[in-house]
N, C-alpha and C positions, 0 to 999 in steps of 0.2 A: 075490441078496444076502441075507444073514441078519443078524438082530439080533445074533447072536453076534459077528460081525466089527465091527459098529458099536460095541458095548460094549468090545471089545478095543481098538479105535482110540481111544476116549475115555480108557480106563484107561491107555493107553500115554502119554498126556500127564501124567496124575497120578492118584493113588488117590482114590476117591470112594465115597460112599454111593449106594444105589439112587436116593434122592431127588435127590441132586446130579446123577446121570446123567440123570434125567428133565429137570431144569432145563437141562442142557447141550444135550440134544436140542432143547428148545423155543427155546433162544437161538441155535442155530447151524444146524441142518439141517432144521428143521420144514418149510421150503419144498420139500423133496423126500423126506423120510422122517420118519415119526413112530412113536412107541411109547408104550404106556400102562404105568404101574407094574405092572399085572397081567401084562404080558408081560416086563417087565424083570427082576423078581425071580426067576421060574422059570428064566429064561435064565442069570442070574448063578449060581444053584445048579447048573445043568448045567455051566457053565464051570468052577466050582470042582471038581465031580466029575471033570471031564476033566483037571484039573491045569493049566488055562490061567490060573487066577487063584487067589488066596488071599483069605480073609476074616478080619478080626480085629474083635473087639468092642471098641469104645471106650466104656468105662463112664463114665457121667455121673451126678452126684449128684441134681440136681433136674430132670432131663430124661430122656426115654427113652434107653436105650443106642443107640449107632450101630453099624451094621455097615459097616466100611470095606473096600472091595475093592481089591486090588493085582494088577496083571498079573504073571505069572511069565515066566521066560525062554521056557518052552514057549509061553506065550500070545503073546509077541512074535514068536516063530518062526512060529506059525500065522498071525498077522496079516500078517506079511511075505509068507508063502507065498500067502495069499489075494489080497493087493494086487497081486502079480505075475502072477496068472492072467488071461488074457483072458476077457471076458464076451460072451455072445450078447445080442442085443437082447431085451428082455422082450416078452411078448405084449401087444398093445394091447387094452385093455378100457375103453371109454368109454361108460358107460351113457347119458350125455346124447346121444351120437351115435345110439344106438338110437331115442331119441325123435325126433330129427331125421329119421332114415331113414324112420320111419313117420309123419312129420308130415303127410303128405297126408291122413291120416284125421282131422285136426283142422281147424277153421275157421282162416282167415287170422289173425285176432286172437289165437286161442288159441296157435298156434305162435309168433307174434311175441312174445307175452307170455313164453313159455318162453325164447326167444332173448334177449330184453331182460333177463330176470332173470339168466340165465347171464352175460350181458355185464357186468351190475352186479357180480356176484360176482368175476369175473376182474379188473375194474377195482379193486375193493377190495383184492384180493390183491396186485395190482401196486403199489398205493399202500403196502401194508404192507412189501413187499420193498424198495421204493426209499426208504422212510422208516425206521420203527423197526428192521426187521431189518438193514438196511445200517448203521445207527448202532451197534447192539449189536455187530455183526461188527467194525466199525472200532475200537470201544472195547476189545473183547477182544484184538485184535491189538496195540494200543498198550499195554494194561495188562500183557500177558504177554510182550511183546517177541518175538512169534512172527511176524516178517515173512514168512519163507519159507512157513510153514504158512498164513499169512494170504492169500498169493497163491492157494493152492489153495482155501481157503475162499471167497475172492472169485469164483473161477471157477464154483463151484457156484451162488452167488447170481446171477451173470450168466446162467447157464443158466435159472434160475427166472424171471428177469425177461424173458428172450427168449421163453420158453415162454408166459408170460402175454400178452406183446405179440402173439405169433402168434395166440393164441386170440381176443384182442380184435379184431384185424384181420379174422380169419375171421368172427367173429360180426357185426361191423359190415357186412361185405360181404354176408353171408347175409340180414341184416335188410333191407338195401337191395334185394336181388334179390326177396325175397318181397313187400316193399312195392310194387315196380314190376310184379309179376306180375299178370296179368288184363287 
């Protein structure tokens, strides 16, 4: 998946500035994809060069000018083409699991501390997904009247929630196994 297609997807809903795109990321898909402004702006320039979007300057008197990006027909065609393509599974790279794999080199309390810390992080993330992220998602669906799109937005949030729950369950089981070992 590329940032290019994420930006086209958001711009397909409405024209936005780079800053507004970053806000949209943080309010809707941060639970499975993130991007920094330092990544967004060069990609927007690339998309403009490819003819997939246009940019217009919105001149403002007492504030900096805004660059507003609009998807083109070619951009919509590219987004639809990409959405229709099947995807392979991404390679799995979990640095934390490397620590667990070599955990036999640590003392019992050291590895338990690693697992407990990771458990706390996943619990906090789950609380964020089931609280503020879910609330913002529901507010956006209602405010925009985008119930059909909201169905799909909700599916991604459910995937994030289930992913966190699976990690929490595995971490709790792992902690118990290590505590009971010896």
